[in-house]
N, C-alpha and C positions, 0 to 999 in steps of 0.2 A: 311446472315451476322448477327453478334451479336454486342452488344454494344462495345465490345473490339476491333472490326475491324475498328479502328479509320480511318486509311488511306483509306480503301475501301469506308467507308461511306462518307468521304470528297470528293472523286472522284465522287461518285454518286450524291451528293448534288451539286457539281460544274456543273455537266452535267444537272441535273434536274432544277436548279435555276441559270442559267448562268447570268441572268439579276440582281441578288440580290447581294448586298454588304454584305458579311458575318459579317462584323462589326456591321451592322445595325439590325441584327436578334436577337430577344430576345430568351431566353432559352425555353419558352413555345412553340413558333413556331418551333424552331430548333428541339425540342424533337418530335413534331408532324410530321414534315417533314421526320425525320429519320424513324419513325415508318411507314410512308406511302411509303417508298422505296420498290420497287417490290421484291428485294432479302433479305429484312430485316425480320428476324424471331427471336425475343428474347422477354423476359419478360419485359414489361414496368417498372416494379418495380426494375429492376436491374440498372436503369439509375439514376445517381446523377449529381450534379453540376460539379464535377471534370471531369466526362466523357463528359459532354456537352462542357465544356471549352476546352478539348482536341480536340473534334470534330471541334469546331469553329476555333481553332488555325490551325489545319490541313487543313481545308477548305480555310482559308486565305492563307496559304502556297501553296496550290494547285492552287489557283487562280493566284497567283503571278508567 
């Protein structure tokens, strides 16, 4: 997965952190959790606030 695979990342985060409210996750932790996903393989420098916002929004939608 790459940073642009927003929906896939959201699904993986939802599975990996099912007990976590995505609204309560700060972007530092969110970025780290994404990079720790087993299928994730992208340059950490390609990640910005807009991407993290999109991932968080998709995670919230996935959870609901």
